[in-house]
C-alpha positions as a Markdown table, in Angstrom:
| # | Residue | x | y | z |
|---|---|---|---|---|
| 1 | Unk | 6.5 | 9.7 | -16.9 |
| 2 | Unk | 5.5 | 9.8 | -13.6 |
| 3 | Unk | 6.2 | 7.8 | -10.4 |
| 4 | Unk | 4.4 | 7.5 | -7.7 |
| 5 | Unk | 4.9 | 5.0 | -4.5 |
| 6 | Unk | 3.4 | 3.8 | -1.6 |
| 7 | Unk | 4.6 | 1.5 | 1.8 |
| 8 | Unk | 2.7 | -0.9 | 2.7 |
| 9 | Unk | 3.5 | -2.1 | 6.2 |
| 10 | Unk | 2.2 | -5.1 | 8.6 |
| 11 | Unk | 3.5 | -7.0 | 11.5 |
| 12 | Unk | 2.7 | -10.4 | 12.8 |
| 13 | Unk | 3.5 | -9.6 | 16.4 |
| 14 | Unk | 2.5 | -12.0 | 18.6 |
| 15 | Unk | -0.1 | -14.2 | 16.5 |
| 16 | Unk | 0.4 | -17.3 | 15.5 |
| 17 | Unk | 0.8 | -16.8 | 11.7 |
| 18 | Unk | 1.4 | -20.7 | 10.6 |
| 19 | Unk | -2.3 | -21.0 | 12.1 |
| 20 | Unk | -2.8 | -19.2 | 9.6 |
| 21 | Unk | -4.7 | -16.9 | 13.0 |
| 22 | Unk | -3.2 | -13.1 | 12.0 |
| 23 | Unk | -4.6 | -10.0 | 11.9 |
| 24 | Unk | -4.9 | -9.0 | 8.0 |
| 25 | Unk | -4.8 | -4.8 | 9.6 |
| 26 | Unk | -1.7 | -3.4 | 8.0 |
| 27 | Unk | -0.7 | 0.8 | 6.3 |
| 28 | Unk | -0.8 | 2.3 | 3.9 |
| 29 | Unk | 1.8 | 5.4 | 3.8 |
| 30 | Unk | 2.1 | 8.0 | 1.5 |
| 31 | Unk | 5.4 | 10.3 | 0.6 |
| 32 | Unk | 2.7 | 13.0 | 1.2 |
| 33 | Unk | 2.7 | 12.4 | 4.9 |
| 34 | Unk | -1.1 | 10.4 | 4.8 |
| 35 | Unk | -1.2 | 7.1 | 6.2 |
| 36 | Unk | -4.8 | 4.7 | 6.1 |
| 37 | Unk | -5.7 | 1.4 | 8.2 |
| 38 | Unk | -6.2 | -1.4 | 5.4 |
| 39 | Unk | -7.2 | -5.1 | 6.0 |
| 40 | Unk | -8.7 | -7.9 | 4.1 |
| 41 | Unk | -12.4 | -7.2 | 3.6 |
| 42 | Unk | -14.2 | -9.0 | 5.4 |
| 43 | Unk | -16.3 | -10.5 | 2.4 |
| 44 | Unk | -12.5 | -11.4 | 2.5 |
| 45 | Unk | -11.4 | -13.0 | 5.2 |
| 46 | Unk | -14.5 | -13.7 | 8.7 |
| 47 | Unk | -14.0 | -10.6 | 11.3 |
| 48 | Unk | -11.4 | -10.4 | 13.5 |
| 49 | Unk | -8.9 | -11.2 | 11.1 |
| 50 | Unk | -10.0 | -8.6 | 8.8 |
| 51 | Unk | -10.6 | -5.7 | 10.3 |
| 52 | Unk | -13.7 | -4.3 | 8.9 |
| 53 | Unk | -13.4 | -0.9 | 10.1 |
| 54 | Unk | -10.5 | -0.4 | 8.3 |
| 55 | Unk | -9.7 | 0.0 | 4.1 |
| 56 | Unk | -10.1 | -2.9 | 1.7 |
| 57 | Unk | -8.0 | -3.5 | -1.3 |
| 58 | Unk | -11.5 | -4.1 | -3.8 |
| 59 | Unk | -12.7 | -0.4 | -1.5 |
| 60 | Unk | -9.5 | 1.8 | -2.3 |
| 61 | Unk | -10.0 | 0.4 | -5.7 |
| 62 | Unk | -13.5 | 1.1 | -6.7 |
| 63 | Unk | -12.3 | 4.8 | -5.1 |
| 64 | Unk | -9.6 | 4.9 | -6.6 |
| 65 | Unk | -11.7 | 5.2 | -10.2 |
| 66 | Unk | -14.6 | 7.4 | -8.9 |
| 67 | Unk | -11.8 | 9.8 | -7.5 |
| 68 | Unk | -9.3 | 9.5 | -10.6 |
| 69 | Unk | -12.6 | 10.5 | -12.9 |
| 70 | Unk | -14.4 | 13.2 | -10.4 |
| 71 | Unk | -11.4 | 14.9 | -10.5 |
| 72 | Unk | -11.3 | 15.5 | -14.1 |
| 73 | Unk | -14.8 | 15.7 | -14.4 |
| 74 | Unk | -13.9 | 18.8 | -12.2 |
| 75 | Unk | -11.4 | 19.8 | -14.1 |
| 76 | Unk | -12.9 | 19.8 | -17.5 |
| 77 | Unk | -16.8 | 21.0 | -16.2 |
| 78 | Unk | -14.9 | 24.4 | -14.9 |
| 79 | Unk | -12.8 | 24.2 | -19.4 |
| 80 | Unk | -16.7 | 24.8 | -20.0 |
| 81 | Unk | -17.6 | 27.4 | -16.8 |
| 82 | Unk | -19.6 | 25.3 | -15.2 |
| 83 | Unk | -19.5 | 26.0 | -11.7 |
| 84 | Unk | -19.5 | 22.4 | -9.7 |
| 85 | Unk | -20.8 | 23.1 | -5.8 |
| 86 | Unk | -20.4 | 18.9 | -4.7 |
| 87 | Unk | -20.0 | 15.8 | -6.5 |
| 88 | Unk | -20.5 | 12.8 | -4.9 |
| 89 | Unk | -20.3 | 9.1 | -5.8 |
| 90 | Unk | -21.7 | 6.6 | -4.5 |
| 91 | Unk | -19.3 | 4.0 | -6.2 |
| 92 | Unk | -19.6 | -0.1 | -6.1 |
| 93 | Unk | -17.8 | -2.5 | -7.3 |
| 94 | Unk | -18.6 | -6.8 | -8.5 |
| 95 | Unk | -16.7 | -9.5 | -7.0 |
| 96 | Unk | -17.3 | -12.1 | -10.0 |
| 97 | Unk | -14.9 | -15.0 | -12.1 |
| 98 | Unk | -13.6 | -13.0 | -15.5 |
| 99 | Unk | -13.8 | -14.3 | -18.7 |
| 100 | Unk | -9.8 | -16.9 | -17.6 |
| 101 | Unk | -12.4 | -17.8 | -14.8 |
| 102 | Unk | -10.6 | -16.0 | -11.3 |
| 103 | Unk | -12.3 | -13.6 | -8.9 |
| 104 | Unk | -11.9 | -10.3 | -10.0 |
| 105 | Unk | -13.7 | -7.1 | -10.0 |
| 106 | Unk | -15.8 | -7.7 | -13.1 |
| 107 | Unk | -18.0 | -4.2 | -12.8 |
| 108 | Unk | -17.4 | -1.1 | -11.3 |
| 109 | Unk | -20.7 | 1.1 | -11.5 |
| 110 | Unk | -19.9 | 5.2 | -10.9 |
| 111 | Unk | -23.1 | 6.9 | -9.9 |
| 112 | Unk | -22.1 | 10.3 | -9.7 |
| 113 | Unk | -24.3 | 12.7 | -8.4 |
| 114 | Unk | -24.1 | 17.2 | -9.1 |
| 115 | Unk | -24.7 | 20.3 | -8.4 |
| 116 | Unk | -23.8 | 23.2 | -10.3 |
| 117 | Unk | -24.1 | 26.6 | -9.3 |
| 118 | Unk | -25.3 | 29.3 | -12.1 |
| 119 | Unk | -25.6 | 27.6 | -16.0 |
| 120 | Unk | -27.4 | 24.0 | -15.9 |
| 121 | Unk | -25.5 | 21.5 | -18.1 |
| 122 | Unk | -27.8 | 20.1 | -20.3 |
| 123 | Unk | -27.8 | 15.9 | -20.1 |
| 124 | Unk | -26.0 | 15.7 | -23.2 |
| 125 | Unk | -23.2 | 17.9 | -21.7 |
| 126 | Unk | -23.5 | 15.9 | -18.8 |
| 127 | Unk | -23.4 | 12.3 | -20.8 |
| 128 | Unk | -19.9 | 14.3 | -23.0 |
| 129 | Unk | -17.9 | 15.7 | -19.6 |
| 130 | Unk | -18.3 | 12.0 | -18.1 |
| 131 | Unk | -17.1 | 10.2 | -21.8 |
| 132 | Unk | -14.0 | 12.8 | -21.3 |
| 133 | Unk | -13.4 | 11.9 | -18.1 |
| 134 | Unk | -13.4 | 9.0 | -18.5 |
| 135 | Unk | -11.6 | 8.6 | -21.4 |
| 136 | Unk | -8.8 | 11.1 | -19.5 |
| 137 | Unk | -8.7 | 8.8 | -16.3 |
| 138 | Unk | -5.2 | 6.9 | -15.7 |
| 139 | Unk | -6.6 | 4.5 | -13.5 |
| 140 | Unk | -9.8 | 3.6 | -16.2 |
| 141 | Unk | -7.0 | 2.9 | -18.6 |
| 142 | Unk | -5.1 | 0.7 | -16.5 |
| 143 | Unk | -7.8 | -2.1 | -16.0 |
| 144 | Unk | -9.3 | -4.3 | -17.7 |
| 145 | Unk | -12.9 | -3.9 | -16.0 |
| 146 | Unk | -16.3 | -3.0 | -17.1 |
| 147 | Unk | -16.9 | 0.6 | -16.3 |
| 148 | Unk | -20.2 | 2.0 | -15.9 |
| 149 | Unk | -21.5 | 5.8 | -15.2 |
| 150 | Unk | -24.7 | 6.2 | -14.1 |
| 151 | Unk | -26.5 | 9.1 | -14.6 |
| 152 | Unk | -29.3 | 7.9 | -13.1 |
């Protein structure tokens, strides 16, 4: 068992909290020292109360799924002696009402584009690697959203 932590900090400053005119900008801090500026999504809370340039929780959720999948994919590709030179994923997510009629990220689509050196995997090998990566991804195993891997 492992434990992970993140510190989320928001401060009101001189904004009128009760009038609901406060910034949703805040800071995510991690144990390794990384800090990420975060905010509510501008699709949820309009600018200027949200900060469009900051990461929002929905983007972070999608990125964490994609990142976890990629890390397992790289591991399993290495075990098969396949050399990955570049992995890029333009992941996307859909927010809609779920089966309980609540707003949720109901579907995440991963669109990995991978460049290999030397031996090129077959489409079947790629599908197997992605299936294995998905099956082992801690984040994917923790969510109810549909996750699709689009190999193009």
